N, C-alpha and C positions, 0 to 999 in steps of 0.2 A: 418471370418463368423461362429457364433455357430453351434454346431451340434445339431441333433434331440435330442440325450440323454442329452446334457448340457440343453437344454430346459426342457426336462422332470425332470432333477434334480432340477432346481432352480425356474421354473414358479410359482409353488403354494405358495401363501402367507398364509400360514396355518400350523396347527400342524399335521406331517404326520406320519402313521404307515407303515412300509414297509415290503414287502413280495416277496419272489422268487420262481417261478414255474420252474422245470426242466422237459420238455418235451422229451420224449424217443421214438425211432422207435419200431418196432414190435420185435426186438431182444433185447430190453433193454437197448440199447445204448443211452446215453444222446445225445439228438439231439440239443436242443435250450433252452436258458435261457430267461425267460420272467420275468421282474420286474414290480411289482405294489405298488402302496402307496394309502392309504386310507387317504384323506386329511380332516382333521376337521376345519371348520370356526368357529371361536369363535364368531365373530360379527353376523353372519347368524344362529348360532346354527344349522349348517347343515354338511353334509359330502358327498363326491364324490370320485370316484376312477379315478387314473389314470394309464395307463400301457404302458410300453415300449416294444416295438417288434424290434429286429435286423433285418437286411435287408433280411434275409434268412427265415423269417417268412411268412407264407402263410394264406389264408383264414381259414383253418382249425384250426390253432394256435388261431386265434381270437375267433372263434367259441368256441373252448374248454374253454378259460378262461371265455367268457360270459355266458357258460352254467354252472359255478360253482355255487352251492347253496349259499355258503358265499357272492359271488361276488353279487348275486342278493338281498341278505338280507343287503348288506353294512356293513359287520363285516370282519376283517382281518383274523380270525379264529375263530372257534368254542370252546367255553370253556375259553375265555379270561377273566382275572380277572376283576372285576369292578373297575375302577380307575377314580380319577378325574385329568384333564389335564387344563394347562394354560400356558401362556406365563411367562417367569420368571421376566420380569420387571413389571408386573401388579399382584396384589392379586386375581383377578377373576379366578375361577375355576370352571370347569363344568365335570359333568359325562360322560362317554362314551356313556352310555345308553340314554342320554338325546338328543343326536345329531340325526336329521332327515336325512335320506338318500334320496338326491335328485333324484336318478336313472340317473345322469348325470355321462357320462364315457368318459374320454379322451384318445383317442388311439394315441400313438406316435408311428410312424413306420420309421424305417431308410431307406426308398427308397421312390422313386417318384411315387404316385399310379396313375393308370389309372382312368378314368371317370368310366369304367366298376367296378373296383375294390372298388372304393369309395362308389358306389351304392350298391354294394354286402355287404358292411360293414355296411351301414346304415340299409340296410333291416335286417341283422343279428340283429341290435340294437333294431329294431321294433319288432322283433320276440320274443325278450327277455325282451321287455319292458323298454330298455335304451334309453335315449338321447344321442346319439353319437356325440362327437366333434373329428375331425381326424388332425392330425398334423403331415405332413409328411415332405419329403425334400422340396418339393414346398413351403410349408407353412413357412418352416424356411428361404428360401430364399426371400419370400416376407416380413417376418419381417425384414431381413436385410437391405432390400431397404428402408422400412418405418423408420428405426432406423438412416439411414444416414441424417446428419445435412443439412438442406436447407441453413443455414447461419451460417457464422463463426463470431464471436463478438470479434473484435481486440479493447482493450482498456487498459486503466491504472489502476492499482490497486486502486488509490485514488477516482476513479469515479466509484466504485462499489456500495457504500452505498447510493448514491444520485441519480443514475440513471440507471445503467448497470445491477445490479441484477434485478430489477423490471421490466426492459425492458425484460430480458430473460424469466421470469415468464409469461410475457403478451404474449410473441411469442409462447410459449409452450402452454397455454391456447386456442391459435388460431390454434392448431394442425399444428405448424411450429417448427420442432425441431431444434434446434440450438447448436453449439459447444461453450459452456462457461465453463471456466475452473472449477468453483465450481461445475458444474453438470457432467461435462465429464471425468474430470481426477480421477483416483482411486489411491490408496496408492501404490507406487513403481513404477508407470507409468513414463516413460522417458519423460520429458517436450518437448524435442526437437521432438522426434519421434511422440507424441501425436499431437502436434500442426501443425506439417506438414502433418499428416493425415487428420486432421480436415480442414485445408486450401484447401487440394487438393480435397475432397469429398464435401465440401459446394457448393452450386450453387452460393452462393452470399456471399461478405464479408462486414461485417458491420464495419464501422471505426468510433468509438466514439473520435472525434476531440476534445480535450481539453486542457488547459495549460500543465497540468500533463502528457498528451499523448505527446504533441509536444516537452516537454523538456526531454522525456524519451529516452535516447539513447541505452538503453537496448533492451528487449523482444519486445517492441512495435515497434521499428525501425527496428528490424529483421523480425517482421511480415509484417509491410509495405512493405519492400524490396521484401518479398516473394510474397505478393500479386500483387506487380506491375510485377514482373516475370511471375506470372501466366498470367495476362493479356497480357504480349507480347507473351507468348507462345500458349495461347488460341485463340488469336485474338479476345479478347471479354471484354466487360465491366462488371467487377464483383464487383466493389466498390459502397457501398451504405454509404454516409457519412452523419454523424450528428454532427452538429455543438454545442458544449457544452461550452458555456462561451468563444467563441474565435471570433476574429474579422477576416475580409478579409485578413488584413494585416498579422495575425498570422499565417493564412492557406497559404498564398503566400509565406512567408518566410520558411515555412516548406517544401512546395511542390507546386510550382505554377500550375501544372497540376491539383490539385484538385480544383482550382477556376473554372475550366470548368465542373465540376460535379455538379449538383444539389443537394444540401443537405437539410436535415431538421432540424430545430431548436429544441433542446432538450426542449424548452419552451412549446412544445407541450404537453409534458407529456408521460410517457411509453405507456399508452394504446392508444393513438392516433398514435404515433410513430409505435408501432406494428402492427396497421391496415393498415397504409400506408405502411410498409415494405413488410407486407404479400401480399398485393395487388400488389406490384411491383414483387414480387418474383414468384407469380403465374399467371402473365400476359402473 
């Protein structure tokens, strides 16, 4: 599971200016480091703050940051030079002074906050005129749960273009996250470990039974065997078959047990298949 700091570092899809604050105690000893970034959204022509507070930060640390004049004005620091910014892959550029400060502030804090603490932070935000969004450990845990795939799509490479990729897209549109290699694998990932993790975490396993799938004695066969072992271990049916240009005889010769599972025909199309799959998963 990702950490609060990792969410702070990667969440904003914007151009960021970064700053660090060192808070000290009454004796001048450095006590805590707070990291802030001012995110500039090119598309919305707006900017907003995000701050990361470590676990030992308390409400006074948040109060201090929100009370800073440059935070209220949405500038990383006073006296910054006027410049134009933009993404390297487009010719569009905008001046820093052209961005509108939304008064939106994201508070990332590396601990689980109580309801009392959450209310206190929101009250601080109201006092300073900010729209506060809080992202603590509870938020990260919830994100991790929502990111878990509801279905694993086991398929042969040759079926991606005419069915599987579009099916995965349709399922995601219906807020049904899936483990699908083109979406789920990142460079350097172990294929075996990633597939095993996807198979274990997914609520259901979609089998795209096609001539290519049935004749594949490599990855698809290993995935199928793993799915069967999971059913035996969990004592639960997890397979959702899709018949893609195969006959009952083809399926019987591959695995007689699959004839006992009601399957959907790929001729329904990706959109209708996705609708029926989501209905089953959420039943």
